[in-house]
C-alpha positions in Angstrom: -31.3 19.6 129.6 -32.1 16.0 128.9 -29.9 13.3 127.3 -29.0 13.6 123.6 -30.1 10.7 121.4 -27.1 9.6 119.5 -27.3 7.0 116.7 -24.4 4.7 116.4 -24.2 3.4 112.8 -22.0 0.3 112.4 -21.5 -2.7 110.2 -21.9 -2.2 106.5 -21.1 -3.9 103.2 -17.4 -3.2 103.5 -14.8 -5.9 104.0 -14.1 -4.2 107.3 -17.6 -5.1 108.6 -16.4 -7.2 111.5 -13.9 -4.4 112.6 -16.8 -2.0 112.6 -18.8 -4.3 114.9 -15.9 -4.4 117.4 -15.6 -0.6 117.3 -19.3 -0.1 117.9 -19.1 -2.5 120.9 -16.4 -0.5 122.5 -18.2 2.8 121.9 -21.5 1.5 123.3 -19.7 0.3 126.4 -17.9 3.6 127.0 -20.4 6.3 125.9 -21.4 8.5 128.9 -24.9 7.2 129.9 -25.6 10.4 131.8 -25.3 12.6 128.7 -26.3 10.3 125.8 -28.9 7.7 124.9 -27.4 5.4 122.4 -29.6 4.2 119.5 -27.9 1.3 117.7 -28.3 1.1 113.9 -26.6 -1.9 112.4 -26.1 -2.4 108.7 -25.8 -6.0 107.6 -23.6 -7.3 104.8 -26.5 -7.0 102.3 -26.9 -3.3 103.1 -30.1 -3.6 105.2 -30.4 -1.2 108.2 -31.6 -2.6 111.5 -32.5 -0.8 114.8 -30.8 -3.1 117.3 -31.4 -3.9 121.0 -28.5 -2.5 123.0 -28.5 -5.6 125.2 -28.4 -8.1 122.3 -27.1 -6.6 119.1 -24.0 -8.8 118.5 -23.5 -12.5 118.2 -20.1 -14.0 119.3 -19.2 -10.5 120.6 -15.9 -11.6 122.2 -14.6 -13.5 119.1 -13.2 -11.1 116.4 -13.2 -13.9 113.9 -16.9 -14.9 114.5 -18.4 -11.6 115.6 -21.7 -11.0 113.8 -24.6 -8.5 113.7 -27.8 -9.8 115.3 -30.4 -8.6 112.8 -33.9 -7.4 113.7 -37.1 -6.6 111.9 -37.1 -2.9 113.1 -36.3 -0.5 110.2 -35.0 3.0 109.7 -36.6 5.7 107.5 -35.4 9.1 106.5 -37.9 11.9 106.3 -37.0 14.8 104.1 -38.4 18.2 104.7 -39.9 19.0 108.1 -38.8 16.8 110.9 -42.2 15.6 111.8 -42.8 13.1 114.5 -43.8 9.7 113.2 -47.3 8.5 113.5 -47.8 6.3 116.6 -48.9 3.4 114.3 -45.8 3.8 112.1 -43.2 1.2 113.3 -40.3 2.9 111.4 -37.6 4.7 113.4 -36.8 8.1 111.8 -33.1 9.0 111.4 -33.9 12.7 111.5 -35.2 12.4 115.1 -31.7 11.8 116.5 -29.7 14.6 117.9 -26.4 13.3 116.3 -24.9 10.3 114.6 -21.7 8.6 115.4 -20.9 6.7 112.2 -18.4 3.9 112.7 -18.8 2.1 109.4 -15.2 1.5 108.3 -14.2 1.3 104.7 -16.3 1.4 101.5 -19.7 3.3 101.7 -19.0 4.3 105.4 -15.7 6.1 105.3 -15.6 7.3 101.6 -18.1 10.1 101.9 -21.2 8.1 100.9 -22.7 7.8 104.4 -21.6 11.3 105.2 -23.5 12.6 102.1 -26.6 10.8 103.2 -26.3 12.4 106.7 -25.8 15.8 105.2 -29.0 15.4 103.1 -30.9 14.2 106.2 -29.6 17.3 108.0 -28.3 15.3 111.0 -25.1 16.3 112.9 -22.5 13.6 112.7 -19.0 12.7 114.0 -16.0 12.8 111.7 -14.9 14.5 108.5 -17.4 15.7 105.9 -18.1 14.4 102.4 -15.1 15.9 100.6 -12.4 15.0 103.1 -13.8 11.5 103.6 -13.7 10.8 99.8 -10.2 12.3 99.4 -8.6 10.3 102.3 -10.2 7.1 101.1 -8.5 7.3 97.8 -4.8 6.9 98.6 -3.7 8.0 95.1 -5.7 11.3 95.3 -4.7 11.9 99.0 -1.0 11.5 98.3 -1.1 13.7 95.2 -2.6 16.5 97.3 -0.2 16.0 100.2 2.8 16.1 97.9 1.5 19.3 96.3 1.5 20.8 99.8 5.1 19.9 100.3 4.5 16.9 102.6 6.7 13.9 102.0 5.0 10.7 100.7 6.4 7.5 99.3 7.0 7.4 95.5 4.4 5.4 93.7 2.4 4.7 90.6 -1.4 4.2 90.1 -3.2 1.9 87.7 -6.8 1.2 86.9 -8.2 -2.1 85.8 -8.0 -1.3 82.1 -4.2 -1.1 82.4 -3.8 -4.6 84.1 -2.0 -6.2 81.1 0.6 -3.4 80.9 1.7 -3.6 84.5 5.1 -5.4 84.7 7.5 -6.0 87.6 10.4 -5.0 85.5 8.9 -1.6 84.6 7.8 -0.8 88.1 10.9 -2.0 89.9 13.1 0.0 87.6 11.3 3.1 88.9 10.6 2.2 92.6 13.1 -0.6 93.5 12.4 -4.3 94.0 10.8 -4.0 97.5 7.3 -2.8 96.9 3.9 -2.4 98.5 0.8 -3.1 96.3 -2.5 -1.7 97.6 -6.1 -1.2 96.6 -6.5 2.6 96.3 -9.8 2.7 98.2 -9.4 0.2 101.1 -8.3 0.6 104.7 -7.0 -1.6 107.4 -4.3 -3.2 105.1 -7.1 -5.1 103.3 -5.7 -6.4 100.0 -2.2 -5.1 100.7 0.9 -7.1 99.7 4.6 -6.6 100.4 6.4 -8.1 97.4 10.0 -8.5 96.3 9.8 -11.0 93.4 8.0 -11.1 90.0 5.9 -14.0 91.2 4.8 -12.2 94.4 4.3 -9.0 92.3 1.8 -10.7 89.9 -0.1 -12.3 92.8 -0.2 -9.0 94.7 -1.6 -7.2 91.6 -4.4 -9.7 91.2 -5.2 -9.6 95.0 -5.4 -5.8 95.0 -7.7 -5.7 92.0 -10.2 -8.1 93.7 -10.9 -5.2 96.2 -10.8 -2.1 94.0 -10.8 -0.9 90.4 -7.7 1.2 91.0 -4.5 0.1 92.7 -1.3 1.9 93.8 2.2 0.5 93.9 4.7 2.2 96.2 8.4 2.0 97.1 9.2 0.6 100.5 10.0 3.4 102.9 12.3 2.0 105.6 11.5 3.6 108.9 9.6 3.5 112.2 5.8 3.3 111.9 4.4 6.2 113.9 0.8 7.1 114.4 -0.8 10.3 115.7 -4.4 11.0 116.6 -6.0 14.3 115.6 -9.1 15.8 117.2 -10.9 19.1 116.4 -12.6 21.2 113.8 -11.0 24.6 112.9 -8.3 24.3 115.5 -7.3 20.6 115.6 -5.0 19.2 118.3 -2.6 16.3 118.1 -2.1 13.5 120.6 1.2 12.1 121.7 2.4 9.9 118.9 2.5 6.1 119.2 4.6 3.4 117.4 3.6 0.2 115.7 6.1 -2.6 116.2 4.9 -5.3 113.8 5.8 -8.9 114.7 5.2 -9.9 111.1 6.5 -8.5 107.8 4.1 -5.6 108.0 1.1 -4.3 109.9 -1.5 -6.6 108.4 -5.3 -6.8 108.9 -4.8 -9.7 111.3 -2.2 -7.8 113.3 -4.6 -4.9 113.7 -7.8 -6.6 114.7 -7.5 -10.3 115.3 -4.1 -11.4 116.6 -3.3 -9.4 119.8 0.3 -10.6 119.5 0.6 -9.6 115.9 2.0 -6.2 116.8 3.2 -4.2 119.8 1.6 -0.9 120.2 3.9 1.4 122.0 2.0 4.4 123.4 3.5 6.9 123.6 6.3 6.2 121.2 9.9 6.5 122.4 10.7 9.8 120.6 12.6 12.9 121.5 10.6 16.1 122.3 11.7 17.5 119.0 10.5 14.4 117.1 7.2 14.4 119.0 6.6 18.1 117.9 7.6 17.4 114.3 5.2 14.4 114.0 2.4 16.4 115.6 3.0 19.4 113.4 3.1 17.4 110.2 0.1 15.3 111.2 -2.0 18.5 111.8 -0.7 19.9 108.4 -1.8 16.8 106.6 -5.2 16.8 108.5 -5.9 20.4 107.4 -4.5 20.0 103.9 -7.1 17.2 103.2 -9.9 19.3 104.7 -10.5 17.0 107.7 -12.6 17.9 110.7 -13.6 16.0 113.8 -11.1 13.2 113.9 -8.5 11.3 112.0 -5.5 9.1 112.6 -2.4 10.1 110.7 0.1 7.3 110.0 3.7 8.3 109.1 7.2 6.7 108.7 10.1 8.2 110.5 13.4 7.3 108.7 16.8 7.0 110.2 17.9 10.3 108.7 15.0 12.1 110.4 12.6 12.5 107.5 8.9 12.0 108.0 6.7 10.5 105.3 2.9 10.5 105.6 1.6 7.0 104.7 -2.1 7.3 105.3 -4.9 9.4 106.9 -7.7 7.3 108.3 -10.9 9.4 108.8 -12.8 6.8 110.9 -10.0 4.9 112.6 -10.7 1.8 114.6 -12.2 2.1 118.1 -11.5 -1.5 119.2 -9.8 -2.4 122.5 -6.4 -2.6 120.7 -6.9 0.4 118.4 -4.3 3.2 118.4 -6.6 6.2 118.1 -8.3 6.0 121.5 -5.1 4.6 123.1 -3.1 7.7 122.1 -5.7 10.0 123.6 -5.7 8.0 126.7 -1.9 8.4 127.2 -2.4 12.1 126.3 -4.7 12.5 129.3 -8.2 12.0 127.8 -10.3 9.1 128.8 -12.2 7.0 126.2 -15.5 8.2 127.6 -14.5 11.9 127.4 -13.1 11.3 123.9 -16.5 10.0 122.6 -18.2 13.0 124.3 -15.9 15.5 122.6 -16.3 13.9 119.2 -20.1 14.1 119.4 -19.9 17.7 120.5 -17.5 18.5 117.7 -20.0 17.1 115.2 -22.9 19.1 116.6 -20.7 22.2 116.7 -19.9 21.9 113.0 -23.6 21.3 112.2 -24.6 24.5 114.1 -21.8 26.4 112.2 -23.1 25.2 108.9 -26.7 26.3 109.8 -25.4 29.9 109.9 -24.6 29.8 106.1 -27.1 31.4 103.8 -29.0 29.0 101.5 -30.3 31.7 99.2 -29.1 35.1 97.9 -32.5 36.4 99.0 -32.1 35.5 102.6 -32.4 38.5 105.0 
């Protein structure tokens, strides 16, 4: 059999645009060239889709603060109905002609189910969770409500939408959750718009900052504990990597610590945990993954407190794939190379697509 043509979609209108470019760069460099032909599809900050030259698709590629998509005039089209070959005079590249898609658009419109819905309609296999789980995990308020209903520990918190802005007070929230608080946009990742606050002045600024990124925010108590992460891989029978630990060198694991400042945090992989703690983190991570209907991959972030309790903080359905990202690092220390990880993720996406094709689309089907 010949190589599979895999479209790598990256960039996007999200505030995590630059992170996505870094992730794509690492995937392109590591994908198995004997099994796959990579087709690069970059989305610029205005939402335009470009078919990129694999040898020249990024500007300032080695500088995370200046990295930029090198735009082109080649375009993408989606043909609905029969997957016809394009006319030789048609310069558009057809998304449906690809064997699979590896979407690595972090954040809004790429990780929230929007892109996944488009790929479902286009009937193209893709890596990562489907529409429902992507949307659920993107909304921290909804995700934590479902996790709590399944008996999984989460931090206590309250959610507000923009119409309630004037009614949010430090006195009211701190009386319920304590003075040390985290304020977060409900639908952002990578610590974008997140503030750790302890005073009324910090609280007011944190509320305003969070509302610049989303129409809904959540405010949570501070859970004091070790920051542990676990990578999950699989469809119906997911498996967990060895857990890792984030040791922030700042007040919390910020956007800069994750993607720009290589000295902003120490990533200990694997984490220094007992065998019993490792198993408990893995079991809870898989439970959270399945509770929120995830498939393919996700990174589960938890807090491990001094008294041994585990609180799920977040589930990231398209975690970073940069050179300092925890998801591939944890699989590497668990015995899976970066290249083999990418291969398995693509195969899982194609496997799920084949499984879905077996479902009846009509009560009159034979």
